[in-house]
mmCIF file of the N, C-alpha and C atoms, coordinates in Angstrom:
data_MODEL
# 
_entry.id   MODEL 
# 
loop_
_atom_site.group_PDB 
_atom_site.id 
_atom_site.type_symbol 
_atom_site.label_atom_id 
_atom_site.label_alt_id 
_atom_site.label_comp_id 
_atom_site.label_asym_id 
_atom_site.label_entity_id 
_atom_site.label_seq_id 
_atom_site.pdbx_PDB_ins_code 
_atom_site.Cartn_x 
_atom_site.Cartn_y 
_atom_site.Cartn_z 
_atom_site.occupancy 
_atom_site.B_iso_or_equiv 
_atom_site.pdbx_formal_charge 
_atom_site.auth_seq_id 
_atom_site.auth_comp_id 
_atom_site.auth_asym_id 
_atom_site.auth_atom_id 
_atom_site.pdbx_PDB_model_num 
ATOM 1   N N  . UNK A 1 1  ? 0.840   -1.169 0.000  1.00 0.00 ? 1  UNK A N  1 
ATOM 2   C CA . UNK A 1 1  ? 0.000   0.000  0.000  1.00 0.00 ? 1  UNK A CA 1 
ATOM 3   C C  . UNK A 1 1  ? 0.883   1.229  0.000  1.00 0.00 ? 1  UNK A C  1 
ATOM 4   N N  . UNK A 1 2  ? 0.495   2.208  -0.744 1.00 0.00 ? 2  UNK A N  1 
ATOM 5   C CA . UNK A 1 2  ? 1.200   3.462  -0.829 1.00 0.00 ? 2  UNK A CA 1 
ATOM 6   C C  . UNK A 1 2  ? 0.860   4.295  0.409  1.00 0.00 ? 2  UNK A C  1 
ATOM 7   N N  . UNK A 1 3  ? 1.883   4.824  1.079  1.00 0.00 ? 3  UNK A N  1 
ATOM 8   C CA . UNK A 1 3  ? 1.671   5.568  2.322  1.00 0.00 ? 3  UNK A CA 1 
ATOM 9   C C  . UNK A 1 3  ? 0.844   6.821  2.101  1.00 0.00 ? 3  UNK A C  1 
ATOM 10  N N  . UNK A 1 4  ? 0.868   7.392  0.914  1.00 0.00 ? 4  UNK A N  1 
ATOM 11  C CA . UNK A 1 4  ? 0.115   8.611  0.652  1.00 0.00 ? 4  UNK A CA 1 
ATOM 12  C C  . UNK A 1 4  ? -1.276  8.361  0.121  1.00 0.00 ? 4  UNK A C  1 
ATOM 13  N N  . UNK A 1 5  ? -1.600  7.128  -0.221 1.00 0.00 ? 5  UNK A N  1 
ATOM 14  C CA . UNK A 1 5  ? -2.906  6.821  -0.804 1.00 0.00 ? 5  UNK A CA 1 
ATOM 15  C C  . UNK A 1 5  ? -3.934  6.595  0.294  1.00 0.00 ? 5  UNK A C  1 
ATOM 16  N N  . UNK A 1 6  ? -5.179  7.005  0.052  1.00 0.00 ? 6  UNK A N  1 
ATOM 17  C CA . UNK A 1 6  ? -6.219  6.757  1.051  1.00 0.00 ? 6  UNK A CA 1 
ATOM 18  C C  . UNK A 1 6  ? -6.520  5.265  1.144  1.00 0.00 ? 6  UNK A C  1 
ATOM 19  N N  . UNK A 1 7  ? -6.908  4.829  2.338  1.00 0.00 ? 7  UNK A N  1 
ATOM 20  C CA . UNK A 1 7  ? -7.231  3.435  2.557  1.00 0.00 ? 7  UNK A CA 1 
ATOM 21  C C  . UNK A 1 7  ? -8.711  3.226  2.263  1.00 0.00 ? 7  UNK A C  1 
ATOM 22  N N  . UNK A 1 8  ? -9.013  2.764  1.053  1.00 0.00 ? 8  UNK A N  1 
ATOM 23  C CA . UNK A 1 8  ? -10.409 2.576  0.686  1.00 0.00 ? 8  UNK A CA 1 
ATOM 24  C C  . UNK A 1 8  ? -10.844 1.135  0.875  1.00 0.00 ? 8  UNK A C  1 
ATOM 25  N N  . UNK A 1 9  ? -9.937  0.243  1.167  1.00 0.00 ? 9  UNK A N  1 
ATOM 26  C CA . UNK A 1 9  ? -10.266 -1.137 1.484  1.00 0.00 ? 9  UNK A CA 1 
ATOM 27  C C  . UNK A 1 9  ? -10.898 -1.875 0.324  1.00 0.00 ? 9  UNK A C  1 
ATOM 28  N N  . UNK A 1 10 ? -11.462 -3.051 0.625  1.00 0.00 ? 10 UNK A N  1 
ATOM 29  C CA . UNK A 1 10 ? -12.033 -3.908 -0.407 1.00 0.00 ? 10 UNK A CA 1 
ATOM 30  C C  . UNK A 1 10 ? -13.325 -3.348 -0.971 1.00 0.00 ? 10 UNK A C  1 
ATOM 31  N N  . UNK A 1 11 ? -14.000 -2.493 -0.236 1.00 0.00 ? 11 UNK A N  1 
ATOM 32  C CA . UNK A 1 11 ? -15.286 -1.971 -0.689 1.00 0.00 ? 11 UNK A CA 1 
ATOM 33  C C  . UNK A 1 11 ? -15.126 -0.914 -1.767 1.00 0.00 ? 11 UNK A C  1 
ATOM 34  N N  . UNK A 1 12 ? -13.941 -0.398 -1.933 1.00 0.00 ? 12 UNK A N  1 
ATOM 35  C CA . UNK A 1 12 ? -13.746 0.644  -2.931 1.00 0.00 ? 12 UNK A CA 1 
ATOM 36  C C  . UNK A 1 12 ? -14.150 1.994  -2.399 1.00 0.00 ? 12 UNK A C  1 
ATOM 37  N N  . UNK A 1 13 ? -14.418 2.917  -3.284 1.00 0.00 ? 13 UNK A N  1 
ATOM 38  C CA . UNK A 1 13 ? -14.762 4.274  -2.884 1.00 0.00 ? 13 UNK A CA 1 
ATOM 39  C C  . UNK A 1 13 ? -16.249 4.499  -2.835 1.00 0.00 ? 13 UNK A C  1 
ATOM 40  N N  . UNK A 1 14 ? -16.996 3.652  -2.164 1.00 0.00 ? 14 UNK A N  1 
ATOM 41  C CA . UNK A 1 14 ? -18.446 3.771  -2.150 1.00 0.00 ? 14 UNK A CA 1 
ATOM 42  C C  . UNK A 1 14 ? -18.986 4.525  -0.934 1.00 0.00 ? 14 UNK A C  1 
ATOM 43  N N  . UNK A 1 15 ? -18.133 5.215  -0.218 1.00 0.00 ? 15 UNK A N  1 
ATOM 44  C CA . UNK A 1 15 ? -18.533 6.070  0.904  1.00 0.00 ? 15 UNK A CA 1 
ATOM 45  C C  . UNK A 1 15 ? -19.324 5.337  1.970  1.00 0.00 ? 15 UNK A C  1 
ATOM 46  N N  . UNK A 1 16 ? -18.973 4.095  2.262  1.00 0.00 ? 16 UNK A N  1 
ATOM 47  C CA . UNK A 1 16 ? -19.608 3.367  3.341  1.00 0.00 ? 16 UNK A CA 1 
ATOM 48  C C  . UNK A 1 16 ? -20.862 2.625  2.950  1.00 0.00 ? 16 UNK A C  1 
ATOM 49  N N  . UNK A 1 17 ? -21.308 2.750  1.711  1.00 0.00 ? 17 UNK A N  1 
ATOM 50  C CA . UNK A 1 17 ? -22.517 2.044  1.292  1.00 0.00 ? 17 UNK A CA 1 
ATOM 51  C C  . UNK A 1 17 ? -22.142 0.705  0.689  1.00 0.00 ? 17 UNK A C  1 
ATOM 52  N N  . UNK A 1 18 ? -22.962 -0.309 0.947  1.00 0.00 ? 18 UNK A N  1 
ATOM 53  C CA . UNK A 1 18 ? -22.766 -1.594 0.304  1.00 0.00 ? 18 UNK A CA 1 
ATOM 54  C C  . UNK A 1 18 ? -23.188 -1.477 -1.146 1.00 0.00 ? 18 UNK A C  1 
ATOM 55  N N  . UNK A 1 19 ? -22.931 -2.507 -1.895 1.00 0.00 ? 19 UNK A N  1 
ATOM 56  C CA . UNK A 1 19 ? -23.232 -2.442 -3.319 1.00 0.00 ? 19 UNK A CA 1 
ATOM 57  C C  . UNK A 1 19 ? -24.732 -2.376 -3.593 1.00 0.00 ? 19 UNK A C  1 
ATOM 58  N N  . UNK A 1 20 ? -25.561 -2.793 -2.649 1.00 0.00 ? 20 UNK A N  1 
ATOM 59  C CA . UNK A 1 20 ? -27.010 -2.696 -2.850 1.00 0.00 ? 20 UNK A CA 1 
ATOM 60  C C  . UNK A 1 20 ? -27.567 -1.347 -2.412 1.00 0.00 ? 20 UNK A C  1 
ATOM 61  N N  . UNK A 1 21 ? -26.692 -0.422 -2.008 1.00 0.00 ? 21 UNK A N  1 
ATOM 62  C CA . UNK A 1 21 ? -27.107 0.926  -1.643 1.00 0.00 ? 21 UNK A CA 1 
ATOM 63  C C  . UNK A 1 21 ? -27.370 1.111  -0.157 1.00 0.00 ? 21 UNK A C  1 
ATOM 64  N N  . UNK A 1 22 ? -27.299 0.040  0.627  1.00 0.00 ? 22 UNK A N  1 
ATOM 65  C CA . UNK A 1 22 ? -27.509 0.170  2.062  1.00 0.00 ? 22 UNK A CA 1 
ATOM 66  C C  . UNK A 1 22 ? -26.201 0.577  2.735  1.00 0.00 ? 22 UNK A C  1 
ATOM 67  N N  . UNK A 1 23 ? -26.297 1.004  3.977  1.00 0.00 ? 23 UNK A N  1 
ATOM 68  C CA . UNK A 1 23 ? -25.107 1.417  4.708  1.00 0.00 ? 23 UNK A CA 1 
ATOM 69  C C  . UNK A 1 23 ? -24.298 0.199  5.129  1.00 0.00 ? 23 UNK A C  1 
ATOM 70  N N  . UNK A 1 24 ? -23.009 0.385  5.238  1.00 0.00 ? 24 UNK A N  1 
ATOM 71  C CA . UNK A 1 24 ? -22.139 -0.668 5.752  1.00 0.00 ? 24 UNK A CA 1 
ATOM 72  C C  . UNK A 1 24 ? -22.410 -0.837 7.244  1.00 0.00 ? 24 UNK A C  1 
ATOM 73  N N  . UNK A 1 25 ? -22.056 -1.973 7.799  1.00 0.00 ? 25 UNK A N  1 
ATOM 74  C CA . UNK A 1 25 ? -22.344 -2.284 9.201  1.00 0.00 ? 25 UNK A CA 1 
ATOM 75  C C  . UNK A 1 25 ? -21.681 -1.289 10.148 1.00 0.00 ? 25 UNK A C  1 
ATOM 76  N N  . UNK A 1 26 ? -20.429 -0.916 9.887  1.00 0.00 ? 26 UNK A N  1 
ATOM 77  C CA . UNK A 1 26 ? -19.734 0.029  10.767 1.00 0.00 ? 26 UNK A CA 1 
ATOM 78  C C  . UNK A 1 26 ? -20.436 1.376  10.775 1.00 0.00 ? 26 UNK A C  1 
ATOM 79  N N  . UNK A 1 27 ? -20.852 1.836  9.611  1.00 0.00 ? 27 UNK A N  1 
ATOM 80  C CA . UNK A 1 27 ? -21.506 3.136  9.530  1.00 0.00 ? 27 UNK A CA 1 
ATOM 81  C C  . UNK A 1 27 ? -22.882 3.083  10.181 1.00 0.00 ? 27 UNK A C  1 
ATOM 82  N N  . UNK A 1 28 ? -23.610 1.986  9.989  1.00 0.00 ? 28 UNK A N  1 
ATOM 83  C CA . UNK A 1 28 ? -24.926 1.848  10.611 1.00 0.00 ? 28 UNK A CA 1 
ATOM 84  C C  . UNK A 1 28 ? -24.785 1.825  12.128 1.00 0.00 ? 28 UNK A C  1 
ATOM 85  N N  . UNK A 1 29 ? -23.778 1.116  12.651 1.00 0.00 ? 29 UNK A N  1 
ATOM 86  C CA . UNK A 1 29 ? -23.547 1.089  14.092 1.00 0.00 ? 29 UNK A CA 1 
ATOM 87  C C  . UNK A 1 29 ? -23.170 2.468  14.599 1.00 0.00 ? 29 UNK A C  1 
ATOM 88  N N  . UNK A 1 30 ? -22.363 3.184  13.838 1.00 0.00 ? 30 UNK A N  1 
ATOM 89  C CA . UNK A 1 30 ? -21.956 4.527  14.230 1.00 0.00 ? 30 UNK A CA 1 
ATOM 90  C C  . UNK A 1 30 ? -23.175 5.452  14.263 1.00 0.00 ? 30 UNK A C  1 
ATOM 91  N N  . UNK A 1 31 ? -24.023 5.338  13.260 1.00 0.00 ? 31 UNK A N  1 
ATOM 92  C CA . UNK A 1 31 ? -25.222 6.175  13.218 1.00 0.00 ? 31 UNK A CA 1 
ATOM 93  C C  . UNK A 1 31 ? -26.157 5.813  14.368 1.00 0.00 ? 31 UNK A C  1 
ATOM 94  N N  . UNK A 1 32 ? -26.296 4.528  14.644 1.00 0.00 ? 32 UNK A N  1 
ATOM 95  C CA . UNK A 1 32 ? -27.137 4.098  15.761 1.00 0.00 ? 32 UNK A CA 1 
ATOM 96  C C  . UNK A 1 32 ? -26.571 4.603  17.074 1.00 0.00 ? 32 UNK A C  1 
ATOM 97  N N  . UNK A 1 33 ? -25.256 4.590  17.220 1.00 0.00 ? 33 UNK A N  1 
ATOM 98  C CA . UNK A 1 33 ? -24.637 5.083  18.449 1.00 0.00 ? 33 UNK A CA 1 
ATOM 99  C C  . UNK A 1 33 ? -24.857 6.590  18.583 1.00 0.00 ? 33 UNK A C  1 
ATOM 100 N N  . UNK A 1 34 ? -24.745 7.319  17.495 1.00 0.00 ? 34 UNK A N  1 
ATOM 101 C CA . UNK A 1 34 ? -24.979 8.762  17.547 1.00 0.00 ? 34 UNK A CA 1 
ATOM 102 C C  . UNK A 1 34 ? -26.429 9.056  17.909 1.00 0.00 ? 34 UNK A C  1 
ATOM 103 N N  . UNK A 1 35 ? -27.363 8.281  17.349 1.00 0.00 ? 35 UNK A N  1 
ATOM 104 C CA . UNK A 1 35 ? -28.767 8.476  17.682 1.00 0.00 ? 35 UNK A CA 1 
ATOM 105 C C  . UNK A 1 35 ? -29.029 8.148  19.148 1.00 0.00 ? 35 UNK A C  1 
ATOM 106 N N  . UNK A 1 36 ? -28.385 7.088  19.639 1.00 0.00 ? 36 UNK A N  1 
ATOM 107 C CA . UNK A 1 36 ? -28.555 6.718  21.040 1.00 0.00 ? 36 UNK A CA 1 
ATOM 108 C C  . UNK A 1 36 ? -28.021 7.809  21.952 1.00 0.00 ? 36 UNK A C  1 
ATOM 109 N N  . UNK A 1 37 ? -26.840 8.351  21.626 1.00 0.00 ? 37 UNK A N  1 
ATOM 110 C CA . UNK A 1 37 ? -26.275 9.427  22.443 1.00 0.00 ? 37 UNK A CA 1 
ATOM 111 C C  . UNK A 1 37 ? -27.173 10.652 22.424 1.00 0.00 ? 37 UNK A C  1 
ATOM 112 N N  . UNK A 1 38 ? -27.713 10.989 21.256 1.00 0.00 ? 38 UNK A N  1 
ATOM 113 C CA . UNK A 1 38 ? -28.607 12.141 21.151 1.00 0.00 ? 38 UNK A CA 1 
ATOM 114 C C  . UNK A 1 38 ? -29.869 11.917 21.971 1.00 0.00 ? 38 UNK A C  1 
ATOM 115 N N  . UNK A 1 39 ? -30.421 10.697 21.905 1.00 0.00 ? 39 UNK A N  1 
ATOM 116 C CA . UNK A 1 39 ? -31.608 10.376 22.688 1.00 0.00 ? 39 UNK A CA 1 
ATOM 117 C C  . UNK A 1 39 ? -31.319 10.463 24.181 1.00 0.00 ? 39 UNK A C  1 
ATOM 118 N N  . UNK A 1 40 ? -30.175 9.898  24.602 1.00 0.00 ? 40 UNK A N  1 
ATOM 119 C CA . UNK A 1 40 ? -29.820 9.937  26.014 1.00 0.00 ? 40 UNK A CA 1 
ATOM 120 C C  . UNK A 1 40 ? -29.607 11.363 26.492 1.00 0.00 ? 40 UNK A C  1 
ATOM 121 N N  . UNK A 1 41 ? -29.024 12.208 25.649 1.00 0.00 ? 41 UNK A N  1 
ATOM 122 C CA . UNK A 1 41 ? -28.811 13.605 26.022 1.00 0.00 ? 41 UNK A CA 1 
ATOM 123 C C  . UNK A 1 41 ? -30.156 14.322 26.158 1.00 0.00 ? 41 UNK A C  1 
ATOM 124 N N  . UNK A 1 42 ? -31.064 14.087 25.205 1.00 0.00 ? 42 UNK A N  1 
ATOM 125 C CA . UNK A 1 42 ? -32.376 14.713 25.283 1.00 0.00 ? 42 UNK A CA 1 
ATOM 126 C C  . UNK A 1 42 ? -33.149 14.212 26.501 1.00 0.00 ? 42 UNK A C  1 
ATOM 127 N N  . UNK A 1 43 ? -33.048 12.930 26.784 1.00 0.00 ? 43 UNK A N  1 
ATOM 128 C CA . UNK A 1 43 ? -33.718 12.367 27.947 1.00 0.00 ? 43 UNK A CA 1 
ATOM 129 C C  . UNK A 1 43 ? -33.146 12.957 29.235 1.00 0.00 ? 43 UNK A C  1 
ATOM 130 N N  . UNK A 1 44 ? -31.847 13.119 29.292 1.00 0.00 ? 44 UNK A N  1 
ATOM 131 C CA . UNK A 1 44 ? -31.208 13.724 30.452 1.00 0.00 ? 44 UNK A CA 1 
ATOM 132 C C  . UNK A 1 44 ? -31.643 15.165 30.648 1.00 0.00 ? 44 UNK A C  1 
ATOM 133 N N  . UNK A 1 45 ? -31.756 15.907 29.554 1.00 0.00 ? 45 UNK A N  1 
ATOM 134 C CA . UNK A 1 45 ? -32.195 17.300 29.642 1.00 0.00 ? 45 UNK A CA 1 
ATOM 135 C C  . UNK A 1 45 ? -33.639 17.373 30.129 1.00 0.00 ? 45 UNK A C  1 
ATOM 136 N N  . UNK A 1 46 ? -34.471 16.464 29.655 1.00 0.00 ? 46 UNK A N  1 
ATOM 137 C CA . UNK A 1 46 ? -35.859 16.430 30.100 1.00 0.00 ? 46 UNK A CA 1 
ATOM 138 C C  . UNK A 1 46 ? -35.938 16.089 31.589 1.00 0.00 ? 46 UNK A C  1 
ATOM 139 N N  . UNK A 1 47 ? -35.144 15.125 32.016 1.00 0.00 ? 47 UNK A N  1 
ATOM 140 C CA . UNK A 1 47 ? -35.128 14.746 33.429 1.00 0.00 ? 47 UNK A CA 1 
ATOM 141 C C  . UNK A 1 47 ? -34.675 15.920 34.295 1.00 0.00 ? 47 UNK A C  1 
ATOM 142 N N  . UNK A 1 48 ? -33.657 16.639 33.839 1.00 0.00 ? 48 UNK A N  1 
ATOM 143 C CA . UNK A 1 48 ? -33.178 17.796 34.603 1.00 0.00 ? 48 UNK A CA 1 
ATOM 144 C C  . UNK A 1 48 ? -34.262 18.870 34.693 1.00 0.00 ? 48 UNK A C  1 
ATOM 145 N N  . UNK A 1 49 ? -35.014 19.054 33.620 1.00 0.00 ? 49 UNK A N  1 
ATOM 146 C CA . UNK A 1 49 ? -36.098 20.042 33.618 1.00 0.00 ? 49 UNK A CA 1 
ATOM 147 C C  . UNK A 1 49 ? -37.175 19.656 34.630 1.00 0.00 ? 49 UNK A C  1 
ATOM 148 N N  . UNK A 1 50 ? -37.522 18.359 34.643 1.00 0.00 ? 50 UNK A N  1 
ATOM 149 C CA . UNK A 1 50 ? -38.542 17.878 35.579 1.00 0.00 ? 50 UNK A CA 1 
ATOM 150 C C  . UNK A 1 50 ? -38.065 18.057 37.019 1.00 0.00 ? 50 UNK A C  1 
ATOM 151 N N  . UNK A 1 51 ? -36.813 17.705 37.285 1.00 0.00 ? 51 UNK A N  1 
ATOM 152 C CA . UNK A 1 51 ? -36.265 17.852 38.634 1.00 0.00 ? 51 UNK A CA 1 
ATOM 153 C C  . UNK A 1 51 ? -36.208 19.323 39.036 1.00 0.00 ? 51 UNK A C  1 
ATOM 154 N N  . UNK A 1 52 ? -35.818 20.171 38.116 1.00 0.00 ? 52 UNK A N  1 
ATOM 155 C CA . UNK A 1 52 ? -35.743 21.599 38.401 1.00 0.00 ? 52 UNK A CA 1 
ATOM 156 C C  . UNK A 1 52 ? -37.121 22.163 38.733 1.00 0.00 ? 52 UNK A C  1 
ATOM 157 N N  . UNK A 1 53 ? -38.125 21.772 37.942 1.00 0.00 ? 53 UNK A N  1 
ATOM 158 C CA . UNK A 1 53 ? -39.487 22.241 38.211 1.00 0.00 ? 53 UNK A CA 1 
ATOM 159 C C  . UNK A 1 53 ? -39.989 21.730 39.560 1.00 0.00 ? 53 UNK A C  1 
ATOM 160 N N  . UNK A 1 54 ? -39.693 20.474 39.859 1.00 0.00 ? 54 UNK A N  1 
ATOM 161 C CA . UNK A 1 54 ? -40.115 19.904 41.142 1.00 0.00 ? 54 UNK A CA 1 
ATOM 162 C C  . UNK A 1 54 ? -39.431 20.628 42.298 1.00 0.00 ? 54 UNK A C  1 
ATOM 163 N N  . UNK A 1 55 ? -38.158 20.963 42.128 1.00 0.00 ? 55 UNK A N  1 
ATOM 164 C CA . UNK A 1 55 ? -37.429 21.684 43.172 1.00 0.00 ? 55 UNK A CA 1 
ATOM 165 C C  . UNK A 1 55 ? -38.025 23.074 43.370 1.00 0.00 ? 55 UNK A C  1 
ATOM 166 N N  . UNK A 1 56 ? -38.393 23.726 42.282 1.00 0.00 ? 56 UNK A N  1 
ATOM 167 C CA . UNK A 1 56 ? -39.005 25.053 42.387 1.00 0.00 ? 56 UNK A CA 1 
ATOM 168 C C  . UNK A 1 56 ? -40.343 24.967 43.119 1.00 0.00 ? 56 UNK A C  1 
ATOM 169 N N  . UNK A 1 57 ? -41.130 23.935 42.818 1.00 0.00 ? 57 UNK A N  1 
ATOM 170 C CA . UNK A 1 57 ? -42.403 23.748 43.513 1.00 0.00 ? 57 UNK A CA 1 
ATOM 171 C C  . UNK A 1 57 ? -42.180 23.491 45.004 1.00 0.00 ? 57 UNK A C  1 
ATOM 172 N N  . UNK A 1 58 ? -41.185 22.686 45.324 1.00 0.00 ? 58 UNK A N  1 
ATOM 173 C CA . UNK A 1 58 ? -40.866 22.392 46.722 1.00 0.00 ? 58 UNK A CA 1 
ATOM 174 C C  . UNK A 1 58 ? -40.414 23.656 47.440 1.00 0.00 ? 58 UNK A C  1 
ATOM 175 N N  . UNK A 1 59 ? -39.562 24.440 46.795 1.00 0.00 ? 59 UNK A N  1 
ATOM 176 C CA . UNK A 1 59 ? -39.104 25.692 47.407 1.00 0.00 ? 59 UNK A CA 1 
ATOM 177 C C  . UNK A 1 59 ? -40.276 26.632 47.667 1.00 0.00 ? 59 UNK A C  1 
ATOM 178 N N  . UNK A 1 60 ? -41.195 26.704 46.717 1.00 0.00 ? 60 UNK A N  1 
ATOM 179 C CA . UNK A 1 60 ? -42.366 27.562 46.882 1.00 0.00 ? 60 UNK A CA 1 
ATOM 180 C C  . UNK A 1 60 ? -43.239 27.073 48.034 1.00 0.00 ? 60 UNK A C  1 
ATOM 181 N N  . UNK A 1 61 ? -43.424 25.776 48.134 1.00 0.00 ? 61 UNK A N  1 
ATOM 182 C CA . UNK A 1 61 ? -44.223 25.215 49.232 1.00 0.00 ? 61 UNK A CA 1 
ATOM 183 C C  . UNK A 1 61 ? -43.547 25.454 50.564 1.00 0.00 ? 61 UNK A C  1 
ATOM 184 N N  . UNK A 1 62 ? -42.244 25.340 50.619 1.00 0.00 ? 62 UNK A N  1 
ATOM 185 C CA . UNK A 1 62 ? -41.509 25.590 51.858 1.00 0.00 ? 62 UNK A CA 1 
ATOM 186 C C  . UNK A 1 62 ? -41.630 27.056 52.271 1.00 0.00 ? 62 UNK A C  1 
ATOM 187 N N  . UNK A 1 63 ? -41.574 27.969 51.297 1.00 0.00 ? 63 UNK A N  1 
ATOM 188 C CA . UNK A 1 63 ? -41.717 29.389 51.595 1.00 0.00 ? 63 UNK A CA 1 
ATOM 189 C C  . UNK A 1 63 ? -43.106 29.689 52.150 1.00 0.00 ? 63 UNK A C  1 
ATOM 190 N N  . UNK A 1 64 ? -44.135 29.068 51.562 1.00 0.00 ? 64 UNK A N  1 
ATOM 191 C CA . UNK A 1 64 ? -45.498 29.265 52.044 1.00 0.00 ? 64 UNK A CA 1 
ATOM 192 C C  . UNK A 1 64 ? -45.638 28.719 53.460 1.00 0.00 ? 64 UNK A C  1 
ATOM 193 N N  . UNK A 1 65 ? -45.006 27.603 53.751 1.00 0.00 ? 65 UNK A N  1 
ATOM 194 C CA . UNK A 1 65 ? -45.079 27.001 55.080 1.00 0.00 ? 65 UNK A CA 1 
ATOM 195 C C  . UNK A 1 65 ? -44.401 27.897 56.110 1.00 0.00 ? 65 UNK A C  1 
ATOM 196 N N  . UNK A 1 66 ? -43.265 28.486 55.741 1.00 0.00 ? 66 UNK A N  1 
ATOM 197 C CA . UNK A 1 66 ? -42.557 29.366 56.664 1.00 0.00 ? 66 UNK A CA 1 
ATOM 198 C C  . UNK A 1 66 ? -43.356 30.622 56.953 1.00 0.00 ? 66 UNK A C  1 
ATOM 199 N N  . UNK A 1 67 ? -44.101 31.133 55.969 1.00 0.00 ? 67 UNK A N  1 
ATOM 200 C CA . UNK A 1 67 ? -44.903 32.325 56.175 1.00 0.00 ? 67 UNK A CA 1 
ATOM 201 C C  . UNK A 1 67 ? -46.071 32.059 57.100 1.00 0.00 ? 67 UNK A C  1 
ATOM 202 N N  . UNK A 1 68 ? -46.589 30.830 57.094 1.00 0.00 ? 68 UNK A N  1 
ATOM 203 C CA . UNK A 1 68 ? -47.724 30.487 57.949 1.00 0.00 ? 68 UNK A CA 1 
ATOM 204 C C  . UNK A 1 68 ? -47.343 30.336 59.403 1.00 0.00 ? 68 UNK A C  1 
ATOM 205 N N  . UNK A 1 69 ? -46.079 30.114 59.704 1.00 0.00 ? 69 UNK A N  1 
ATOM 206 C CA . UNK A 1 69 ? -45.661 29.873 61.086 1.00 0.00 ? 69 UNK A CA 1 
ATOM 207 C C  . UNK A 1 69 ? -45.476 31.151 61.841 1.00 0.00 ? 69 UNK A C  1 
# 
């Protein structure tokens, strides 16, 4: 192999697609992993929002309780 040549492997220069037009397994796994990370990040952000709202409600209830005493 020439050190300056790109490594296109046995699949040739098909940009990760198999000959039937579908994605190669590595690329499909990479895309699935990226989607999973994006989903987990969105889920984490939603969870943080719910916790933040619950904390705000608790703080408000505590303030009301202190005013009643």
